[in-house]
N, C-alpha and C positions, 0 to 999 in steps of 0.2 A: 263811714267809708264814702269816699266821693269820687270812685270811680266802677265800671265796671269790666272786668275782662271779659272780652267777647271773643276773642281768636287767639289760636296759639297755632306755629308752625312746625309741621313736623318734621321740619330740617332739625340737624344735629349741630351743637357748637362747636366749630373747627379751634380746635385748640393751638390758638398760635405761640404760644407762649408756655413757658415750664411754670411759670409763678401764676398763681391762680386764688381766687378769694372772690367773695361774695363784694358785689357791687348794688349800690341803690342810685335810681336814679329818679329825683323827684321834681315838680313843677309847676307852673302855672301859666295859661297861653292869655292873651289878649289879641282883640284883632285879625280872631282865627275863621274868617267869613269861608264858609261853605266846606267847611269839613266838621264828620262826625265825632271825630276822635283823635289819637296821634296813634305812628307806629314805631317802634323801636326795630331796627336793623342793624345787624354784625354783620362780620366780615368771614367770610365760610368759602373756603380754597378761591378768595381772588376775588370773589364779587358779594354785593350786598344783598341778605335775605334776612326775610321779616322773623323775628325772633318772638316780639309779642305786638297784636294792637290793642288800645283800650278806648273804649266810648268814654266820653266827656259828660260829667255829673252837670247839674248846674251852677258849680263854684268854677268849672274850666280848669280842676287841677288834675296832676296823673300823677303815676308809680307805677315805675318799672322795678324789679328786683331782680337778679342772676344769681345763681348761687355759688356755680364755680367759673367766674366771668376772669377773662386774660386781659391785660394791660393793653391798650389799642385803642381804635378809632369807632365809634358808635355813630350813628344816623337815627335822623328822626324825618319822618315822614308824616302826610296828611291824612293819609290810609294806609290801609293794607297793601299796598300796591308800592313797590320800589319806584316807580316813576315818580311817585308822588313825595319823596326825598327832597328836604330844603337843607338844610344843613347837617354837619357834622361837630365833633367834639372827642377831645383826648380822655381818657378814663385811666387811671393807674387802676389794677387790682388791689380791692379791699378798700377803694376811696367810694366818697358818696358826692353826688352830684346835687346841688338845687339851681333849676333853671327857671330862667324867666324866657318865655317867648312872645314876639312881638312882631306881627306880621309876616307870622312864619318865616321868624329869622330869629336865632339865639342873641338874646341879650351879650354883649362880650361881658360886662361887669358881671354877670353870672356864671362864668366858663370856671374851672375849678383849676385848669392848668392853663395859664395865660401864655406861657413858652410856647405853646403847640399853636396858638391863633396866631401868633407872633410869625412863626417860622410859615407857616401858611401862606397868611397873607405877605411877605417877604418873596417866596416862591411866585405867588401869582402876579405881583408888579414887576419880577426878574422876568419868567416866560412873557408877559404882554411886553415890556420893552424889547426884550430881544425879538420876537416875533412881528412888530410892528413894521407893517409893507412887505413880510416876508411870502407873502403869495408869488410877486411877482418877481422876487429876486429867486424864488427857485425853481423859475423857468427862464433864468440868463445864466448861461454857461458863465461870464465874467464875475457873476455875483453869486451865487450857489455852493462855492469853496467857502467864501467868507463868513457864508451865514451859517453854515456848518459849526463853524471855527469858533465864531462868538457866540453861539448856544453852548457848543461844549465849554467853552471857557465860562462863561456865565454858571453853567452846571456844576463844575467844580470849584468854582467862587463861593457860591451858596453851600454847597456839600461840606467845605471845609471850614466854612462861617458856623457849622450848628455847632455851639461849643456848649451844650446843655450836659449836665449832667448825668439826664435821663439817657439812659443807653437804650432803652427799647423807642423812645420817642427819636432818637437820632438815626435810628437803624431804619424806623418806618420811615422818615421823610427824605433820608438817602435812595431807599426804594423806590419813592413815588415820582420823587425829583427823575430819578436813572429813567423809568418807565417812561415818564413824559416823553423825556427826548427818544427814547427809542421809539414810542407809537408815532410819534409825530414824523420821524425820519422814515419807517416803514413804509407808512400811509402816503408821505409825499413822494418817494421813490416810483411807486406804482404810477401816478399820472403826472409825472413831468416827461419833458420832450426828451426823444433819443439820444440827442448831442449831450442832454444834461444829465442822462445816464452813466454816458461814458466817464465823466468827470467824478460823480459821485463812487462808481464802483472804484477809484483807484482813491479814496477818500481814507485816511487812516481810521477816523472815528466811527465811520460806517461802518467799517471792518472790525471791530469792535463788537457792533451788534452780532453780526455774522459769526465771531469765532465764541459769543457768548454760550450758544447751544445749551443756555437752559440747563446747566447740567446739576441746580439745586432748586426746589420747591420753596423755596425763602420769595421770590415774589407773589406766592399765593398768599402772604401774610396782610397786603394791603388792597383795598376793594380794585383797581385798577389789574392785579394780577392776572385774573384769568381772561381778561381782552388781551393785555399784550402778548400772552400767553399763545393764543390763538391765533393771534396775526403772526405769530413767525413762519409756521411753515409755508403759509401763502407769500412771505417777502423772501424766502431761500428760493422758492421756486421763481418768483418772478426776478430776482437777482441772476441766478444761474440760468435763466431762459430754460428751463426743464419742460420737457415732452412727459407729462403725468400721467400714466394710464390708470391706476388706482393710485388717487388723490388722498384715500383716508389711510392707506398704506404707509405712503410718502409723509405722509403730516407725521402719524405716529414716531416714526423714524427720526424725524430731525430730532428729538428729543432724547435727552442723554439722560433721564429721570424718570424712573417709574410713576409715581406720582402725579409727575404732567404728561405722561401718555395717557393714563386713566385721567386726569381732568379732561383730555383733548378727547378721549372716546366717550363720555358721558356727557359733554356738552353737546358733542356730535350728534347722536343718538336724540336725544333732548331738542335740540334747535332744530333737527332736520324731524321732527315727529316720526321716527323708524317705529314699525310695529311688526306683527305679524311675523312671517318667517323671516323676513331681513333682518328682523330685531334677532331671532335666534341662530341664523349664521353668524353675525357679527359677535355674538356673547362666544359661540363656538371656537371662532377664529381669534379673537381678541379678548375673553373675558377673564382670563390670568392677568392682567392689567387693570381691571379695577381692585386698587387696592386700598382703598380706605374706606373707613366705615361712612365719612360722608358722602364717596362714590356711590357706595352702595345702597344707602338710605335714600338717595336722592334719583336711582333707579326703579328702587323699588316704589317711592312714591309716583316716577313718572308712569311707570307700567299702570297705577291704579286709577289715575287720570286719564291714560287712553282709553281704558274701560269706561271711563265715566263721560267720555264724549263720546263713546262706542255707538254706532247704529243700534235702534232701538232701546238703547239708555233713555230713561226718564229726562225730560227737560228740566234746565231752573226756568221757574216762573220770573215775569216780572209786569210791574205795574208802572204805567206812568201816562200823563194826561197828553190829550189833543190840543189842538189850536185853540176849542174852547173849555178847555180845564176839566174835559170827562175824561173820567180814569178807564185805561182798557188794560187786560191783563192778556198776556198769551193762554193762558188755561181756558179764559174766555170762549175763545175759538176751537175749542176739543171738538171732533165732528168734523172738521176741516182741515186741509191743506195749508199749512202755514209758510210765505215767506218772508223770512226775517232779511230788512236791510239795515245794517248799522253805518250811520254815514256823519261827515259832518258839513256846513256851508261853505268852511275853509278849506274842505279838502277836495283838488283838484281832479285826482282819482274818481272820488265819487260822483261828483258832477258829470265824471266822462261816462259815468255808467247810466244816469239818470234816461237820456235817449231810449237805449238799448232796453233799460227798466219798464217803462213807458211802453214800447213795445210788445215786451212781453205779456202787459198787463191786457193790454187791448186784446191780446191772442185768446186772453181767457175770460173775455169781456161776456157779463152774463152768466159765468160757471160760478151755481154755488157753493163747489165744492173746494174752492180756493179763496186764501186772502194772502195781501200782499200788508205787511207791516213795515213800514220805514221810523227807525228811532235814530233820532239823532242826538249828537254829545254835545252838541252849542252848548256853551255854558249860561246859566240864567242869565249873565248882563247883555247875551247876546240872544234872547226871546225874540224881539222885535225884526232883529235883522232874520232869524228863522222865520216868524209870520211872514215876511215880506217875501221871501224865497219862496214859498210854499204858494202864494199866491202870484205873484210872477212868473212862474215855471207851469202854472197848473197842474202841482203835482196830484197824482191819484193815488188811490187805497188809503191806507191807516197811518197818519202822520203823528208819531210820538216826539214830546222831548224827554230825555233823559240829562238835568242839566246840572247832575254833578260830574258830568265832560268823564273823563278818563278813569273819573273815583266813583263810576257809579255801579251798581250791582250787576248789570248785563254785563261792562266791560269786565268787572271781576271775576263772576261766576264763570263766564265762557273764554275767561282767559285771551282776550282780545286786546292784542299789541299793536295794532294797526288797522286804520279802515279805508277803501271800504272791506265790511264782512258780512258776508251771506248766508243765512242759517237757514234749515231747510227742517218744518217738523211735520211727522206724519198726524193722520186724523184721530189719532187715541194721545197725541200730546207727547209722541217720542222723539227722540233726534234720528233723523233721517242724514243730515251733513252739517256739523256744525262751522265748516270751511267747505261751502257750496262754490260752484261755478260762478263766476259773474254773470251777470245776465249778457254780455257780450258773448259768450260760449257759448253753442250752440247745445253744449253737455247739458248747461242750466234747463233749458226745455225738455230733453230728453229726460232726465232726470225727474223732471214734475211728472210730465206724462207717465213714466212708470209706477208713480203711485195715486194717480188721480184714479 
């Protein structure tokens, strides 16, 4: 065998279509620097989730098999993190794909369904042409209505031109193009001047977005579906200038479909990291809206993850080199309180915290009971920039480099979606907080003093 299976997601495959059969996806990569393997991502209730991650062997080949696969789009990533997704392809149930990947891009000639690629490229080009200079037009009363019509007409022309005999492909591309239109205007409406609002509120094409009311869960068949669905309540509230006391109830009530209600509730709980008594309260009040196996499984996994990062849980160890190449592991510092700062030289909010972090370190100068570790996620190519920054800013503490950036173990294990992130570990190597207050917040010092 030329690969090793190293990770499977706990998710359940969302069955978007009635026809299912085994699909096999094989391939070979070249010029794939910085990646240990390749991940296959599937659409599950309107979003991409990891199906499987395979670590490369010496010949850089890979092979995925899905027994009960649906016709649709599949995506590839350079890690198990969805942020690493670099390309997608369309595959029919029962079909086999043999892909060539170069520079984290699927070689077009190796794609099994060329129509899908052509339609994707056509829509990308159409959208780009329509939206050229659009930002300025959206802020001008005399131009915004013309832009809406131009975009809508381009959408209709594109949809009417989808003459493929593959009904599923046609349906999915129609959905994706329509959601592009909807999301663009839902987002834009919240950012334009008041006088433009008045024009847009009279526009029949935007009124169609209001009237759609998402009565069908069909939009969850494409990866943009969950995002588009989640934007809808906020758009409705802004459109109607609603004074909302209970935003969660308001949002749930905007949907005329139980699956979408449950999707919103599930995403809200997970996205807001709701736990404890408030989680129990929401489940008592709205638990009946969790109607799909996917939603139930995601909440089950989420609850397990909450416990994984709970106060007193075992820390996930990590090991990275300092400026001189010496390796440091989190576990090396058992017996001490450890504050970990995950940051990057390109991150403005991270750099804004440095003076506060330095002041905090000075407060505990000479105290052997606490250690400060800063882990940069700058890429390998930016190592010299990182070294120069350390010297220029006279950074204290232990400075380490996790040069796989957002594909680094510390990012994956602690589910870090953005930096800076501060984490505090007790003297026994247990988690105190994986999302501690920032040094600019006095609560961080209070937390440290409590456990020193």
